[in-house]
TIRO-872640 format. One line per field, with one value per residue: residue number from 1; residue in three letters; x negated, z negated, y negated of N, C-alpha, C, CB in turn. Coordinates in steps of 0.05 Angstrom, whole numbers, plus 5000, padded with zeros to 4 digits. Glycine has a CB too. Example, Ala and Ser with C-alpha at 12.3 -4.5 7.8 and 13.67 -1.06 7.14 Angstrom:
<fibas>
zalo	1 | 2 .
romi	ALA | SER .
n.X	4736 | 4743 .
n.Z	4844 | 4858 .
n.Y	5114 | 5045 .
ca.X	4754 | 4727 .
ca.Z	4844 | 4857 .
ca.Y	5090 | 5021 .
c.X	4736 | 4742 .
c.Z	4844 | 4843 .
c.Y	5066 | 4999 .
cb.X	4774 | 4718 .
cb.Z	4819 | 4886 .
cb.Y	5089 | 5012 .
</fibas>
This chain:
<fibas>
zalo	1 | 2 | 3 | 4 | 5 | 6 | 7 | 8 | 9 | 10 | 11 | 12 | 13 | 14 | 15 | 16 | 17 | 18 | 19 | 20 | 21 | 22 | 23 | 24 | 25 | 26 | 27 | 28 | 29 | 30 | 31 | 32 | 33 | 34 | 35 | 36 | 37 | 38 | 39 | 40 | 41 | 42 | 43 | 44 | 45 | 46 | 47 | 48 | 49 | 50 | 51 | 52 | 53 | 54 | 55 | 56 | 57 | 58 | 59 | 60 | 61 | 62 | 63 | 64 | 65 | 66 | 67 | 68 | 69 | 70 | 71 | 72 | 73 | 74 | 75 | 76 | 77 | 78 | 79 | 80 | 81 | 82 | 83 | 84 | 85 | 86 | 87 | 88 | 89 | 90 | 91 | 92 | 93 | 94 | 95 | 96 | 97 | 98 | 99 | 100 | 101 | 102 | 103 | 104 | 105 | 106 | 107 | 108 | 109 | 110 | 111 | 112 | 113 | 114 | 115 | 116 | 117 | 118 | 119 | 120 | 121 | 122 | 123 | 124 | 125 | 126 | 127 | 128 | 129 | 130 | 131 | 132 | 133 | 134 | 135 | 136 | 137 | 138 | 139 | 140 | 141 | 142 | 143 | 144 | 145 | 146 | 147 | 148 | 149 | 150 | 151 | 152 | 153 | 154 | 155 | 156 | 157 | 158 | 159 | 160 | 161 | 162 | 163 | 164 | 165 | 166 | 167 | 168 | 169 | 170 | 171 | 172 | 173 .
romi	MET | ILE | GLN | LEU | THR | THR | GLN | GLU | PHE | ALA | ALA | GLY | THR | MET | GLN | PRO | LEU | PRO | MET | VAL | LEU | LEU | ALA | VAL | ALA | LEU | LEU | TRP | PHE | LEU | LEU | CYS | GLY | ILE | VAL | LEU | PHE | VAL | ILE | ASP | VAL | GLN | GLU | HIS | ARG | LEU | PRO | ASN | SER | TRP | THR | ALA | LEU | LEU | PHE | SER | GLY | ALA | ALA | VAL | LEU | LEU | VAL | ALA | GLY | THR | LEU | THR | ALA | GLY | GLN | ASP | SER | VAL | LEU | ALA | GLY | ARG | TRP | LEU | MET | THR | LEU | LEU | GLY | SER | ALA | SER | TYR | LEU | ALA | ILE | MET | PHE | ILE | LEU | HIS | VAL | ILE | THR | ARG | ALA | GLY | VAL | GLY | MET | GLY | ASP | VAL | LYS | LEU | ALA | ALA | GLY | LEU | GLY | LEU | TYR | THR | GLY | PHE | ILE | GLY | VAL | GLU | THR | LEU | ILE | ALA | GLY | PHE | VAL | LEU | ALA | PHE | VAL | ILE | GLY | GLY | PHE | HIS | ALA | LEU | PHE | LEU | VAL | VAL | PHE | ARG | GLY | ALA | LYS | LYS | THR | THR | ARG | ILE | ALA | PHE | GLY | PRO | ALA | MET | LEU | ILE | ALA | ALA | THR | ALA | CYS | MET | LEU | MET .
n.X	4984 | 4961 | 4924 | 4959 | 4985 | 4943 | 4928 | 4974 | 4972 | 4924 | 4937 | 4969 | 5023 | 5059 | 5121 | 5167 | 5212 | 5206 | 5157 | 5171 | 5209 | 5175 | 5141 | 5178 | 5192 | 5145 | 5141 | 5187 | 5170 | 5130 | 5158 | 5196 | 5160 | 5127 | 5164 | 5182 | 5133 | 5120 | 5165 | 5160 | 5111 | 5122 | 5169 | 5170 | 5203 | 5238 | 5282 | 5344 | 5370 | 5330 | 5295 | 5329 | 5339 | 5287 | 5283 | 5328 | 5322 | 5272 | 5283 | 5322 | 5294 | 5243 | 5259 | 5292 | 5253 | 5219 | 5255 | 5269 | 5223 | 5184 | 5173 | 5119 | 5094 | 5056 | 5087 | 5133 | 5177 | 5166 | 5205 | 5224 | 5181 | 5177 | 5225 | 5219 | 5173 | 5192 | 5230 | 5197 | 5159 | 5195 | 5217 | 5173 | 5158 | 5205 | 5204 | 5158 | 5178 | 5216 | 5184 | 5148 | 5181 | 5206 | 5160 | 5142 | 5180 | 5249 | 5254 | 5205 | 5210 | 5251 | 5227 | 5188 | 5216 | 5224 | 5170 | 5150 | 5175 | 5146 | 5091 | 5097 | 5114 | 5067 | 5036 | 5022 | 4974 | 4967 | 5011 | 4999 | 4951 | 4969 | 5000 | 4963 | 4924 | 4955 | 4959 | 4905 | 4893 | 4930 | 4910 | 4859 | 4877 | 4904 | 4860 | 4829 | 4865 | 4864 | 4809 | 4796 | 4840 | 4861 | 4902 | 4950 | 4974 | 5028 | 5036 | 5069 | 5062 | 5065 | 5078 | 5094 | 5066 | 5015 | 5031 | 5051 | 5004 | 4972 | 5001 | 5001 | 4945 | 4936 | 4967 | 4939 | 4894 .
n.Z	5000 | 4986 | 5027 | 5070 | 5055 | 5054 | 5108 | 5130 | 5108 | 5132 | 5186 | 5192 | 5200 | 5160 | 5129 | 5083 | 5059 | 5072 | 5044 | 4991 | 4982 | 4986 | 4943 | 4900 | 4907 | 4892 | 4839 | 4821 | 4829 | 4791 | 4742 | 4742 | 4749 | 4703 | 4663 | 4680 | 4678 | 4622 | 4600 | 4624 | 4605 | 4550 | 4546 | 4585 | 4630 | 4685 | 4688 | 4724 | 4731 | 4729 | 4771 | 4813 | 4810 | 4823 | 4875 | 4902 | 4894 | 4919 | 4971 | 4989 | 4981 | 5009 | 5061 | 5075 | 5073 | 5116 | 5158 | 5158 | 5171 | 5218 | 5288 | 5301 | 5254 | 5208 | 5177 | 5204 | 5235 | 5203 | 5178 | 5196 | 5188 | 5134 | 5115 | 5138 | 5111 | 5059 | 5066 | 5085 | 5042 | 5002 | 5025 | 5029 | 4976 | 4957 | 4983 | 4959 | 4907 | 4913 | 4930 | 4887 | 4848 | 4812 | 4789 | 4807 | 4787 | 4795 | 4782 | 4797 | 4852 | 4864 | 4848 | 4887 | 4932 | 4923 | 4917 | 4966 | 4998 | 4986 | 4997 | 5049 | 5074 | 5078 | 5112 | 5151 | 5137 | 5085 | 5060 | 5064 | 5036 | 4985 | 4971 | 4971 | 4935 | 4888 | 4876 | 4868 | 4823 | 4787 | 4785 | 4761 | 4712 | 4693 | 4690 | 4651 | 4607 | 4601 | 4590 | 4546 | 4512 | 4506 | 4539 | 4568 | 4617 | 4615 | 4596 | 4599 | 4644 | 4655 | 4718 | 4743 | 4724 | 4750 | 4803 | 4803 | 4789 | 4833 | 4876 | 4861 | 4863 | 4918 | 4939 | 4922 | 4952 .
n.Y	5024 | 4977 | 4968 | 4962 | 4915 | 4879 | 4880 | 4858 | 4805 | 4789 | 4790 | 4747 | 4746 | 4749 | 4755 | 4730 | 4761 | 4819 | 4828 | 4815 | 4855 | 4900 | 4890 | 4894 | 4947 | 4972 | 4957 | 4983 | 5036 | 5038 | 5030 | 5074 | 5116 | 5114 | 5126 | 5178 | 5206 | 5204 | 5231 | 5281 | 5299 | 5302 | 5333 | 5372 | 5368 | 5337 | 5290 | 5289 | 5241 | 5202 | 5218 | 5212 | 5157 | 5138 | 5158 | 5135 | 5079 | 5071 | 5087 | 5050 | 5000 | 5007 | 5022 | 4979 | 4939 | 4953 | 4949 | 4895 | 4870 | 4833 | 4847 | 4845 | 4857 | 4897 | 4927 | 4939 | 4986 | 5030 | 5059 | 5109 | 5145 | 5140 | 5163 | 5215 | 5231 | 5236 | 5278 | 5319 | 5328 | 5342 | 5389 | 5424 | 5429 | 5452 | 5501 | 5522 | 5525 | 5566 | 5609 | 5614 | 5630 | 5594 | 5574 | 5526 | 5475 | 5453 | 5400 | 5380 | 5387 | 5351 | 5304 | 5301 | 5283 | 5228 | 5211 | 5224 | 5186 | 5139 | 5153 | 5171 | 5124 | 5096 | 5129 | 5189 | 5213 | 5195 | 5217 | 5273 | 5273 | 5258 | 5301 | 5345 | 5326 | 5325 | 5379 | 5391 | 5359 | 5380 | 5432 | 5424 | 5406 | 5451 | 5486 | 5460 | 5466 | 5522 | 5533 | 5499 | 5496 | 5546 | 5564 | 5609 | 5657 | 5651 | 5600 | 5538 | 5486 | 5418 | 5391 | 5346 | 5298 | 5304 | 5300 | 5248 | 5218 | 5230 | 5208 | 5155 | 5144 | 5152 | 5111 | 5067 | 5068 .
ca.X	5000 | 4943 | 4914 | 4981 | 4990 | 4919 | 4931 | 4996 | 4962 | 4903 | 4949 | 4982 | 5051 | 5073 | 5147 | 5172 | 5231 | 5194 | 5137 | 5185 | 5220 | 5153 | 5132 | 5198 | 5190 | 5122 | 5149 | 5206 | 5154 | 5116 | 5178 | 5206 | 5137 | 5119 | 5185 | 5181 | 5108 | 5122 | 5184 | 5150 | 5090 | 5133 | 5191 | 5167 | 5226 | 5241 | 5311 | 5356 | 5377 | 5306 | 5285 | 5349 | 5333 | 5263 | 5289 | 5348 | 5310 | 5251 | 5296 | 5334 | 5274 | 5223 | 5271 | 5299 | 5228 | 5210 | 5275 | 5270 | 5197 | 5182 | 5162 | 5090 | 5085 | 5047 | 5109 | 5155 | 5179 | 5158 | 5228 | 5227 | 5160 | 5185 | 5246 | 5207 | 5155 | 5209 | 5242 | 5175 | 5149 | 5217 | 5220 | 5150 | 5161 | 5227 | 5194 | 5141 | 5196 | 5228 | 5162 | 5136 | 5203 | 5209 | 5134 | 5145 | 5207 | 5267 | 5248 | 5182 | 5220 | 5266 | 5207 | 5174 | 5232 | 5217 | 5142 | 5147 | 5182 | 5124 | 5067 | 5105 | 5115 | 5040 | 5029 | 5020 | 4950 | 4971 | 5030 | 4985 | 4932 | 4983 | 5008 | 4939 | 4912 | 4971 | 4951 | 4878 | 4895 | 4944 | 4891 | 4840 | 4891 | 4908 | 4834 | 4823 | 4881 | 4855 | 4783 | 4794 | 4863 | 4870 | 4927 | 4953 | 4989 | 5056 | 5037 | 5082 | 5046 | 5080 | 5065 | 5102 | 5045 | 4995 | 5043 | 5052 | 4977 | 4963 | 5015 | 4991 | 4918 | 4938 | 4978 | 4919 | 4872 .
ca.Z	5000 | 4985 | 5054 | 5087 | 5046 | 5063 | 5137 | 5135 | 5103 | 5152 | 5213 | 5192 | 5208 | 5136 | 5125 | 5054 | 5051 | 5071 | 5024 | 4966 | 4980 | 4981 | 4915 | 4882 | 4909 | 4876 | 4810 | 4817 | 4826 | 4765 | 4721 | 4743 | 4746 | 4675 | 4648 | 4688 | 4668 | 4593 | 4594 | 4633 | 4586 | 4524 | 4546 | 4608 | 4649 | 4699 | 4689 | 4750 | 4732 | 4736 | 4798 | 4832 | 4811 | 4838 | 4904 | 4914 | 4895 | 4939 | 4998 | 4996 | 4983 | 5030 | 5088 | 5080 | 5078 | 5143 | 5177 | 5159 | 5181 | 5246 | 5306 | 5301 | 5227 | 5203 | 5162 | 5223 | 5246 | 5184 | 5165 | 5203 | 5174 | 5105 | 5111 | 5144 | 5089 | 5037 | 5074 | 5087 | 5016 | 4989 | 5037 | 5022 | 4947 | 4953 | 4991 | 4937 | 4885 | 4919 | 4931 | 4861 | 4829 | 4792 | 4779 | 4812 | 4778 | 4812 | 4776 | 4814 | 4879 | 4867 | 4847 | 4913 | 4951 | 4918 | 4922 | 4995 | 5010 | 4982 | 5012 | 5078 | 5083 | 5085 | 5136 | 5149 | 5122 | 5056 | 5051 | 5061 | 5014 | 4960 | 4966 | 4965 | 4910 | 4865 | 4868 | 4857 | 4796 | 4772 | 4781 | 4741 | 4687 | 4684 | 4682 | 4625 | 4587 | 4597 | 4578 | 4521 | 4495 | 4505 | 4554 | 4579 | 4642 | 4609 | 4587 | 4617 | 4650 | 4669 | 4743 | 4751 | 4720 | 4771 | 4827 | 4800 | 4790 | 4861 | 4893 | 4854 | 4874 | 4947 | 4945 | 4916 | 4972 .
ca.Y	5000 | 4953 | 4965 | 4950 | 4887 | 4864 | 4878 | 4839 | 4779 | 4783 | 4786 | 4721 | 4750 | 4755 | 4744 | 4733 | 4782 | 4846 | 4829 | 4816 | 4882 | 4918 | 4885 | 4905 | 4976 | 4980 | 4954 | 5005 | 5060 | 5036 | 5035 | 5102 | 5134 | 5115 | 5141 | 5206 | 5216 | 5208 | 5252 | 5308 | 5307 | 5308 | 5353 | 5390 | 5366 | 5312 | 5286 | 5283 | 5212 | 5186 | 5225 | 5200 | 5128 | 5134 | 5162 | 5115 | 5052 | 5070 | 5089 | 5024 | 4979 | 5011 | 5022 | 4951 | 4924 | 4958 | 4940 | 4866 | 4860 | 4826 | 4868 | 4844 | 4863 | 4924 | 4941 | 4945 | 5013 | 5051 | 5071 | 5137 | 5161 | 5139 | 5184 | 5241 | 5237 | 5246 | 5304 | 5338 | 5334 | 5356 | 5416 | 5440 | 5435 | 5471 | 5528 | 5531 | 5532 | 5592 | 5629 | 5619 | 5638 | 5572 | 5564 | 5497 | 5470 | 5437 | 5372 | 5373 | 5386 | 5326 | 5283 | 5300 | 5267 | 5200 | 5206 | 5226 | 5160 | 5120 | 5162 | 5171 | 5096 | 5088 | 5144 | 5218 | 5220 | 5190 | 5238 | 5298 | 5269 | 5258 | 5329 | 5361 | 5315 | 5333 | 5406 | 5390 | 5348 | 5401 | 5455 | 5417 | 5404 | 5479 | 5497 | 5448 | 5479 | 5549 | 5533 | 5484 | 5499 | 5574 | 5569 | 5636 | 5659 | 5643 | 5572 | 5519 | 5462 | 5397 | 5385 | 5319 | 5278 | 5307 | 5289 | 5219 | 5207 | 5233 | 5189 | 5128 | 5141 | 5149 | 5084 | 5047 | 5069 .
c.X	4983 | 4932 | 4935 | 4986 | 4967 | 4921 | 4953 | 4987 | 4942 | 4915 | 4963 | 5011 | 5069 | 5100 | 5154 | 5190 | 5219 | 5173 | 5149 | 5197 | 5199 | 5143 | 5152 | 5197 | 5167 | 5127 | 5169 | 5191 | 5140 | 5135 | 5186 | 5183 | 5128 | 5139 | 5184 | 5156 | 5111 | 5142 | 5173 | 5128 | 5102 | 5153 | 5189 | 5192 | 5226 | 5271 | 5321 | 5362 | 5353 | 5294 | 5303 | 5344 | 5308 | 5269 | 5306 | 5336 | 5289 | 5263 | 5307 | 5312 | 5254 | 5235 | 5280 | 5275 | 5218 | 5229 | 5277 | 5243 | 5198 | 5168 | 5131 | 5078 | 5076 | 5068 | 5132 | 5153 | 5171 | 5181 | 5230 | 5206 | 5166 | 5205 | 5235 | 5188 | 5170 | 5219 | 5220 | 5165 | 5170 | 5219 | 5197 | 5151 | 5184 | 5218 | 5175 | 5157 | 5207 | 5207 | 5151 | 5157 | 5204 | 5182 | 5131 | 5175 | 5223 | 5263 | 5225 | 5191 | 5235 | 5247 | 5193 | 5190 | 5225 | 5188 | 5136 | 5155 | 5159 | 5099 | 5073 | 5106 | 5087 | 5030 | 5026 | 4996 | 4953 | 4991 | 5016 | 4965 | 4945 | 4992 | 4985 | 4927 | 4928 | 4964 | 4922 | 4878 | 4909 | 4926 | 4870 | 4852 | 4895 | 4882 | 4825 | 4839 | 4872 | 4828 | 4782 | 4817 | 4874 | 4896 | 4927 | 4970 | 5018 | 5058 | 5049 | 5065 | 5063 | 5065 | 5072 | 5080 | 5023 | 5006 | 5044 | 5024 | 4967 | 4975 | 5005 | 4963 | 4919 | 4949 | 4958 | 4896 | 4878 .
c.Z	5000 | 5012 | 5072 | 5080 | 5056 | 5094 | 5145 | 5130 | 5125 | 5179 | 5214 | 5200 | 5184 | 5135 | 5095 | 5046 | 5051 | 5049 | 4996 | 4961 | 4974 | 4952 | 4895 | 4883 | 4893 | 4846 | 4803 | 4813 | 4799 | 4742 | 4720 | 4738 | 4717 | 4659 | 4654 | 4677 | 4638 | 4587 | 4601 | 4614 | 4560 | 4525 | 4568 | 4625 | 4661 | 4703 | 4716 | 4753 | 4740 | 4763 | 4819 | 4833 | 4827 | 4868 | 4915 | 4915 | 4916 | 4967 | 5006 | 5000 | 5006 | 5058 | 5094 | 5086 | 5106 | 5164 | 5179 | 5168 | 5210 | 5262 | 5306 | 5273 | 5225 | 5188 | 5180 | 5232 | 5228 | 5172 | 5171 | 5189 | 5144 | 5099 | 5117 | 5123 | 5066 | 5043 | 5075 | 5059 | 5000 | 4999 | 5029 | 4992 | 4942 | 4961 | 4970 | 4912 | 4889 | 4918 | 4903 | 4840 | 4806 | 4779 | 4784 | 4806 | 4798 | 4806 | 4794 | 4843 | 4883 | 4865 | 4873 | 4933 | 4948 | 4925 | 4952 | 5010 | 5009 | 4999 | 5042 | 5090 | 5092 | 5110 | 5130 | 5133 | 5092 | 5045 | 5046 | 5038 | 4987 | 4952 | 4956 | 4939 | 4886 | 4856 | 4858 | 4828 | 4778 | 4766 | 4760 | 4713 | 4676 | 4675 | 4655 | 4603 | 4581 | 4582 | 4550 | 4502 | 4493 | 4519 | 4566 | 4605 | 4638 | 4600 | 4608 | 4620 | 4666 | 4695 | 4753 | 4746 | 4742 | 4797 | 4826 | 4802 | 4819 | 4879 | 4887 | 4865 | 4904 | 4955 | 4940 | 4937 | 4996 .
c.Y	4975 | 4947 | 4952 | 4921 | 4869 | 4859 | 4857 | 4810 | 4770 | 4777 | 4759 | 4723 | 4755 | 4740 | 4749 | 4757 | 4810 | 4848 | 4830 | 4844 | 4902 | 4915 | 4897 | 4935 | 4986 | 4977 | 4976 | 5031 | 5060 | 5042 | 5064 | 5121 | 5136 | 5131 | 5170 | 5219 | 5223 | 5230 | 5279 | 5317 | 5316 | 5332 | 5374 | 5391 | 5339 | 5308 | 5278 | 5253 | 5195 | 5193 | 5213 | 5170 | 5122 | 5136 | 5140 | 5087 | 5050 | 5071 | 5062 | 5003 | 4983 | 5010 | 4993 | 4934 | 4928 | 4948 | 4909 | 4854 | 4853 | 4847 | 4868 | 4850 | 4892 | 4941 | 4950 | 4974 | 5036 | 5066 | 5101 | 5154 | 5161 | 5161 | 5212 | 5250 | 5248 | 5274 | 5326 | 5347 | 5350 | 5385 | 5434 | 5448 | 5454 | 5499 | 5539 | 5539 | 5560 | 5614 | 5635 | 5626 | 5619 | 5565 | 5534 | 5492 | 5453 | 5407 | 5362 | 5370 | 5359 | 5302 | 5279 | 5283 | 5238 | 5193 | 5207 | 5200 | 5141 | 5128 | 5163 | 5143 | 5087 | 5103 | 5174 | 5226 | 5217 | 5210 | 5264 | 5295 | 5270 | 5286 | 5346 | 5352 | 5323 | 5361 | 5408 | 5380 | 5368 | 5425 | 5449 | 5415 | 5433 | 5491 | 5486 | 5462 | 5507 | 5550 | 5521 | 5488 | 5527 | 5580 | 5597 | 5634 | 5648 | 5614 | 5554 | 5494 | 5442 | 5389 | 5357 | 5298 | 5280 | 5295 | 5259 | 5206 | 5208 | 5212 | 5161 | 5124 | 5137 | 5121 | 5062 | 5047 | 5052 .
cb.X	5019 | 4920 | 4904 | 5007 | 4992 | 4893 | 4938 | 5020 | 4949 | 4884 | 4969 | 4968 | 5053 | 5056 | 5169 | 5184 | 5255 | 5181 | 5118 | 5207 | 5235 | 5130 | 5129 | 5226 | 5186 | 5097 | 5162 | 5225 | 5133 | 5103 | 5202 | 5219 | 5114 | 5116 | 5213 | 5182 | 5085 | 5131 | 5210 | 5139 | 5070 | 5148 | 5217 | 5160 | 5252 | 5226 | 5320 | 5382 | 5388 | 5285 | 5283 | 5378 | 5330 | 5241 | 5302 | 5374 | 5298 | 5232 | 5318 | 5353 | 5259 | 5210 | 5296 | 5314 | 5207 | 5205 | 5303 | 5276 | 5175 | 5167 | 5172 | 5081 | 5108 | 5020 | 5119 | 5154 | 5162 | 5141 | 5254 | 5224 | 5133 | 5197 | 5271 | 5193 | 5139 | 5232 | 5256 | 5152 | 5142 | 5243 | 5221 | 5124 | 5165 | 5252 | 5178 | 5120 | 5219 | 5242 | 5140 | 5122 | 5200 | 5229 | 5110 | 5138 | 5207 | 5296 | 5242 | 5160 | 5240 | 5288 | 5187 | 5171 | 5262 | 5223 | 5124 | 5164 | 5206 | 5116 | 5058 | 5132 | 5125 | 5020 | 5003 | 5019 | 4926 | 4982 | 5052 | 4969 | 4917 | 5008 | 5021 | 4919 | 4910 | 5001 | 4954 | 4860 | 4911 | 4969 | 4878 | 4827 | 4918 | 4920 | 4813 | 4829 | 4910 | 4851 | 4763 | 4790 | 4885 | 4871 | 4931 | 4967 | 4990 | 5068 | 5008 | 5110 | 5019 | 5084 | 5072 | 5126 | 5032 | 4988 | 5072 | 5065 | 4958 | 4969 | 5046 | 4990 | 4902 | 4956 | 5004 | 4907 | 4868 .
cb.Z	4976 | 4965 | 5065 | 5083 | 5016 | 5056 | 5150 | 5117 | 5075 | 5154 | 5219 | 5210 | 5227 | 5112 | 5144 | 5043 | 5069 | 5097 | 5026 | 4965 | 5006 | 5001 | 4910 | 4890 | 4939 | 4884 | 4805 | 4840 | 4849 | 4762 | 4725 | 4770 | 4763 | 4663 | 4655 | 4718 | 4672 | 4580 | 4609 | 4661 | 4581 | 4513 | 4549 | 4598 | 4634 | 4727 | 4668 | 4754 | 4705 | 4714 | 4802 | 4823 | 4782 | 4830 | 4907 | 4897 | 4868 | 4935 | 4998 | 4973 | 4957 | 5026 | 5089 | 5055 | 5059 | 5147 | 5170 | 5131 | 5175 | 5249 | 5334 | 5310 | 5207 | 5188 | 5140 | 5247 | 5270 | 5162 | 5174 | 5234 | 5180 | 5098 | 5128 | 5171 | 5081 | 5032 | 5101 | 5103 | 5000 | 4994 | 5067 | 5028 | 4931 | 4969 | 5018 | 4929 | 4882 | 4947 | 4949 | 4852 | 4820 | 4771 | 4792 | 4843 | 4751 | 4808 | 4747 | 4812 | 4884 | 4845 | 4824 | 4924 | 4947 | 4890 | 4907 | 5006 | 4995 | 4953 | 5002 | 5081 | 5060 | 5062 | 5147 | 5177 | 5132 | 5053 | 5073 | 5087 | 5018 | 4962 | 4991 | 4988 | 4912 | 4873 | 4893 | 4875 | 4796 | 4786 | 4807 | 4748 | 4690 | 4707 | 4704 | 4626 | 4595 | 4624 | 4596 | 4526 | 4505 | 4477 | 4576 | 4559 | 4652 | 4589 | 4580 | 4607 | 4666 | 4651 | 4765 | 4735 | 4693 | 4775 | 4831 | 4774 | 4772 | 4871 | 4888 | 4823 | 4867 | 4959 | 4929 | 4889 | 4981 .
cb.Y	5000 | 4958 | 4991 | 4966 | 4885 | 4879 | 4905 | 4845 | 4778 | 4806 | 4808 | 4702 | 4773 | 4748 | 4757 | 4708 | 4781 | 4852 | 4805 | 4794 | 4890 | 4912 | 4855 | 4894 | 4984 | 4963 | 4926 | 5007 | 5061 | 5008 | 5017 | 5108 | 5124 | 5087 | 5130 | 5209 | 5196 | 5182 | 5246 | 5307 | 5284 | 5284 | 5338 | 5418 | 5371 | 5313 | 5265 | 5298 | 5202 | 5190 | 5256 | 5206 | 5118 | 5154 | 5189 | 5115 | 5046 | 5094 | 5110 | 5015 | 4977 | 5038 | 5041 | 4939 | 4932 | 4988 | 4951 | 4855 | 4881 | 4799 | 4865 | 4817 | 4858 | 4924 | 4923 | 4926 | 5014 | 5039 | 5057 | 5140 | 5149 | 5111 | 5178 | 5240 | 5212 | 5227 | 5302 | 5326 | 5308 | 5342 | 5414 | 5425 | 5409 | 5462 | 5525 | 5509 | 5512 | 5592 | 5619 | 5594 | 5667 | 5580 | 5579 | 5490 | 5457 | 5444 | 5368 | 5394 | 5410 | 5324 | 5288 | 5329 | 5272 | 5193 | 5226 | 5249 | 5148 | 5118 | 5189 | 5185 | 5078 | 5093 | 5134 | 5231 | 5204 | 5161 | 5242 | 5305 | 5243 | 5240 | 5341 | 5359 | 5285 | 5332 | 5425 | 5371 | 5321 | 5410 | 5462 | 5390 | 5390 | 5495 | 5490 | 5418 | 5479 | 5564 | 5518 | 5456 | 5480 | 5582 | 5548 | 5655 | 5687 | 5661 | 5562 | 5512 | 5469 | 5372 | 5405 | 5311 | 5281 | 5337 | 5300 | 5211 | 5223 | 5261 | 5190 | 5126 | 5167 | 5171 | 5079 | 5052 | 5097 .
</fibas>
């Protein structure tokens, strides 16, 4: 997101409404992300109400931002990739949910829909990087728990925080 914003400023084509919508979308991500992170760490669940808020707010704000951007803006035309990013991340996580017999929870699947909007908005590379980085972070977290906390095969590990950290890192690049 930072790179897109910088490109928009550098191009000199910045329009206020799309930039305000993008800023509000980032604040929305921050608010929902912090709440989801804390709840998943404490309770090992991602409430439907918060994953739905993340998704719906992001969908409205990001799509509106791209639709209101001028044709010469770097934000223009990103609505389709934004929606495809969400659908792709959601579908892959759902397949993993089915294959792992709930090893990946439905909360993680629903979270993927919202995170896919943000990473998809930036581009395919960011979407893929966010997905892969989530599993790398989750893997290191699991390894840490096994080595230092004596976690076993049956130990539940919250995956939402890894997904949120990965998406945040990718949006900052």
